[in-house]
C-alpha positions in Angstrom: 136.9 110.7 -144.1 138.7 113.0 -146.6 140.1 115.0 -143.7 141.5 111.9 -142.1 143.1 110.8 -145.4 144.6 114.3 -145.8 146.1 114.2 -142.3 147.5 110.7 -142.9 149.1 111.9 -146.1 150.5 115.0 -144.3 151.9 112.7 -141.6 153.6 110.4 -144.2 154.9 113.3 -146.2 156.4 115.0 -143.1 157.9 111.7 -141.9 159.6 111.0 -145.3 160.9 114.6 -145.5 162.2 114.4 -141.9 163.8 111.0 -142.6 165.6 112.3 -145.7 166.8 115.4 -143.9 167.8 113.4 -140.9 169.9 111.0 -143.0 171.6 113.9 -144.7 172.2 115.9 -141.6 173.3 112.8 -139.6 175.9 111.9 -142.2 177.1 115.4 -142.3 177.5 115.8 -138.6 178.9 112.3 -138.2 181.5 112.9 -140.8 182.6 116.2 -139.3 182.5 114.8 -135.7 184.5 111.7 -136.8 187.2 113.9 -138.5 187.4 116.0 -135.4 187.8 113.0 -133.2 190.4 111.4 -135.4 192.3 114.7 -135.7 192.5 115.0 -131.9 193.7 111.4 -131.6 196.3 112.0 -134.3 197.6 115.1 -132.6 197.6 113.4 -129.2 199.5 110.4 -130.5 202.1 112.6 -132.2 202.7 114.5 -128.9 202.9 111.3 -126.9 205.5 109.8 -129.2 207.6 113.0 -129.1 207.3 113.3 -125.3 208.2 109.7 -124.7 211.1 109.8 -127.1 212.4 113.0 -125.4 212.1 111.4 -122.0 214.0 108.2 -123.0 216.7 110.3 -124.7 217.2 112.4 -121.5 217.6 109.2 -119.5 220.2 107.9 -121.8 222.1 111.2 -121.9 222.1 111.1 -118.0 224.0 107.8 -118.2 221.3 105.3 -117.8 222.0 102.1 -119.6 219.9 101.0 -122.6 218.9 97.8 -120.8 217.6 99.7 -117.8 215.8 102.2 -120.0 214.1 99.4 -121.9 213.1 97.6 -118.7 211.6 100.8 -117.3 209.9 101.6 -120.7 208.4 98.1 -120.9 207.0 98.5 -117.4 205.6 101.9 -118.2 204.0 100.6 -121.5 202.6 97.3 -120.2 198.9 96.8 -120.9 198.6 100.3 -122.4 197.5 98.8 -125.8 194.0 98.7 -124.3 193.9 102.5 -124.4 192.9 104.7 -127.3 196.5 105.7 -128.0 199.6 103.7 -127.0 203.3 103.6 -127.8 206.0 101.0 -128.7 209.7 101.2 -129.5 211.5 99.7 -132.5 215.1 99.9 -133.6 216.4 101.0 -137.0 216.2 97.4 -138.3 212.5 97.4 -137.7 212.5 95.0 -134.8 210.1 95.7 -131.9 212.1 96.1 -128.7 209.4 97.4 -126.5 205.6 96.9 -126.7 202.6 96.9 -124.3 201.9 93.3 -125.5 205.1 91.4 -124.5 204.4 88.7 -127.1 205.2 91.2 -129.9 208.7 92.1 -128.5 211.4 90.7 -130.8 209.2 90.6 -133.9 209.9 92.5 -137.1 207.5 95.4 -137.7 207.5 94.7 -141.4 206.9 90.9 -141.1 203.8 89.3 -142.3 201.0 89.8 -139.8 203.0 92.5 -138.1 200.9 94.9 -135.9 203.0 97.9 -137.0 202.1 99.3 -140.4 203.7 102.1 -142.5 203.2 105.7 -141.7 202.1 108.5 -144.0 203.9 111.8 -143.4 201.5 114.5 -142.2 198.7 112.1 -141.9 195.3 113.9 -142.1 192.0 112.9 -140.5 190.6 112.1 -144.0 193.5 109.9 -145.0 193.4 108.1 -141.6 189.7 107.5 -141.9 190.2 105.9 -145.3 192.9 103.6 -143.8 190.7 103.0 -140.8 187.9 101.6 -143.0 190.3 99.3 -144.8 191.8 98.1 -141.5 188.3 97.6 -140.0 187.4 95.3 -142.8 190.7 93.4 -142.3 190.2 93.3 -138.5 193.5 95.2 -137.9 193.7 95.9 -134.1 195.7 99.1 -134.3 197.4 101.6 -136.6 200.7 103.4 -136.5 200.2 107.2 -136.8 203.6 108.7 -136.2 207.2 107.9 -135.3 209.8 109.9 -133.4 213.6 109.0 -133.1 215.3 108.8 -129.7 218.4 110.9 -129.4 221.8 109.2 -129.1 220.3 105.8 -130.0 219.0 103.7 -132.9 215.6 103.6 -131.4 212.3 105.0 -132.7 209.2 105.6 -130.6 206.1 104.6 -132.5 202.5 105.8 -131.6 199.5 103.6 -132.3 195.8 104.3 -132.4 193.6 101.4 -131.1 191.3 100.8 -134.0 188.9 98.7 -132.0 188.5 101.5 -129.4 188.1 104.0 -132.2 185.5 101.9 -133.9 183.6 101.5 -130.7 183.6 105.2 -130.0 182.4 106.0 -133.6 179.6 103.4 -133.4 178.5 104.8 -130.0 178.6 108.3 -131.5 176.6 107.2 -134.5 174.0 105.5 -132.3 173.7 108.6 -130.2 173.1 110.7 -133.3 170.4 108.5 -134.6 168.8 108.1 -131.2 168.7 111.9 -130.8 167.2 112.5 -134.3 164.7 109.7 -133.7 163.5 111.2 -130.4 163.3 114.6 -132.0 161.3 113.1 -134.9 158.9 111.4 -132.5 158.3 114.8 -130.9 158.3 117.1 -134.0 156.3 115.0 -136.5 153.2 114.3 -134.3 153.4 117.8 -132.9 153.5 119.2 -136.5 150.5 117.1 -137.6 148.5 117.9 -134.5 149.3 121.6 -134.9 148.3 121.5 -138.6 145.1 119.7 -137.7 144.3 122.3 -135.0 145.1 125.3 -137.2 143.2 123.6 -140.1 140.2 123.2 -137.8 140.2 126.8 -136.8 140.6 127.8 -140.5 137.7 125.6 -141.5 135.5 127.1 -138.8 136.3 130.6 -140.1 135.6 129.5 -143.7 132.3 128.0 -142.5 131.4 131.3 -140.8 132.4 133.3 -143.8 130.4 131.0 -146.0 127.3 131.3 -143.7 127.7 135.1 -143.7 128.0 135.2 -147.4 124.9 133.0 -147.8 123.0 135.3 -145.5 124.1 138.4 -147.4 123.2 136.7 -150.7 119.8 135.8 -149.2 119.2 139.3 -148.0 120.2 140.8 -151.3 117.9 138.4 -153.1 115.1 139.4 -150.7 115.9 143.1 -151.3 115.9 142.7 -155.1 112.6 140.8 -155.0 111.2 143.6 -152.8 112.2 146.1 -155.4 110.2 144.3 -158.0 107.2 143.9 -155.8 107.4 147.6 -154.8 107.7 148.7 -158.4 104.5 146.9 -159.2 102.7 148.3 -156.2 103.8 151.9 -157.0 102.7 151.4 -160.6 99.3 150.4 -159.5 98.9 153.4 -157.1 101.0 156.1 -158.9 98.1 158.1 -160.1 96.5 158.3 -156.7 99.7 159.3 -154.9 101.7 161.6 -157.1 101.3 165.1 -155.7 103.0 166.6 -158.6 102.6 165.6 -162.2 105.6 167.3 -163.9 108.8 169.2 -163.2 110.3 171.9 -165.3 113.9 171.5 -166.6 116.2 173.0 -169.1 118.1 171.5 -172.0 120.4 174.2 -173.4 118.0 177.1 -174.1 115.0 174.9 -174.2 112.5 174.4 -171.4 111.3 170.9 -170.9 108.4 169.6 -168.8 109.2 166.1 -167.7 106.4 163.8 -166.4 107.2 162.5 -162.9 106.7 158.9 -164.0 109.4 159.3 -166.7 112.1 160.5 -164.3 114.8 157.8 -163.7 116.9 159.6 -161.2 118.1 163.1 -160.2 121.6 163.9 -159.1 124.0 166.8 -158.5 127.5 167.2 -160.0 129.7 170.3 -159.6 126.8 172.1 -157.9 124.5 171.5 -161.0 121.3 169.5 -160.6 120.7 167.0 -163.4 117.4 165.2 -164.2 117.7 161.9 -166.3 114.6 160.4 -167.8 113.9 156.8 -168.6 115.1 157.3 -172.2 118.5 158.6 -171.1 117.9 162.2 -171.9 119.6 164.5 -169.4 118.5 168.0 -168.6 119.2 170.5 -165.7 117.1 172.1 -163.0 117.5 175.3 -161.1 116.1 173.6 -157.9 118.2 171.8 -155.4 117.8 168.1 -154.6 116.0 169.0 -151.3 113.5 171.3 -153.1 112.8 168.7 -155.8 112.5 165.8 -153.3 109.9 167.8 -151.3 107.6 167.8 -154.3 108.1 164.1 -155.2 106.1 161.2 -154.0 108.2 159.4 -151.4 106.6 156.1 -152.3 108.1 156.4 -155.8 111.4 158.2 -155.1 114.1 157.7 -152.5 116.9 160.0 -151.4 119.8 157.5 -151.7 122.5 160.0 -150.5 123.4 163.7 -150.8 124.0 163.3 -154.5 121.2 161.1 -155.8 117.4 160.7 -155.8 116.3 157.5 -157.4 113.0 156.3 -158.7 111.8 152.8 -157.9 111.3 152.1 -161.6 115.0 152.8 -162.4 116.4 150.3 -160.0 117.8 147.4 -161.9 119.7 145.5 -159.2 121.0 145.9 -155.7 124.5 144.5 -154.9 126.7 144.5 -151.8 129.5 147.1 -151.7 132.3 146.9 -149.2 131.6 145.6 -145.8 128.2 147.2 -145.1 127.2 149.4 -148.0 124.7 148.8 -150.8 125.3 149.7 -154.5 122.3 150.5 -156.6 122.5 149.6 -160.3 120.0 151.7 -162.3 118.7 151.9 -165.9 119.8 154.1 -167.7 123.3 153.4 -166.2 125.2 156.1 -164.4 128.9 156.8 -164.5 128.9 157.5 -160.8 128.3 154.8 -158.3 125.0 155.1 -156.3 125.9 154.0 -152.8 123.7 153.7 -149.8 125.5 153.8 -146.5 125.1 151.4 -143.6 123.1 153.9 -141.7 120.8 154.6 -144.7 120.4 150.9 -145.6 117.7 150.4 -142.9 115.7 153.3 -144.2 116.1 152.0 -147.7 114.7 148.6 -146.6 111.8 150.3 -144.8 111.1 152.2 -148.0 110.8 148.8 -149.8 108.4 147.7 -147.0 110.9 145.1 -145.7 
């Protein structure tokens, strides 16, 4: 039950984070894409006005009458107000003399309700977007973006951007963005949660195996330490009958010491010198090697832990795990050097304890 709650919280957290990131990213991409779209529209409208003004001017320079030019221009512009960008012609008094919508011909561009608004010089995408939002609220159908005079006349070619078309394109673009992000979210979020659940399951199994392994190791060490205590009692009861040698001779400075076998805690070598430590902590030296001493000791009482140490069963205080597969023997009196039993020697050590 706790796991299901955890996965539910993970799902909700990822969903909220993805939603916030999506809103921020969508707004950023929409803003930049909108500006790019408007900028391209503005540039196109500017070029269209200049090209059309140049074409009309050339016709008039070639001797074509103004009436003929206007009739041809009106035919060419008819119904183009449904396009994204369209053109109209006004004279210097501001009267519309040519427009795709014939009803607007003859009106003043600055009259109330006029479809022609003022133009900002060097209109940028950001400025136009601000105007666009205002015009959208006012239901303005189009917006003037640039004007270009016609040579040898009092006419001006005006370029317009169809705000309804632009609004439709921007809405479609916005819907596409949100649709794409929603589809991606529907794929990413469940996939993330399922992947997290799968990886979590694998990790939990590993933890369970490690826990079981640790419990087994603790149980084995507990058995091993109990076996040490049992073996110590057994050796104590039978020490007199099995000790082949009662004492060993050692040196302490210039003094010769005879140490009873039962008082030896452990024997070890350091820098090629053999040391004998008794249960009281007194340390003396021996001229014999570990091999020679071990051959005279009762193997039920003493164990050759490694090349450096011989330990007595009575000196073992505790056995702990060391590394991946070694055992560490804690003795009393304590030693400054770790007494380690290798993996290969561990089985022999357990046999020595009758395990």
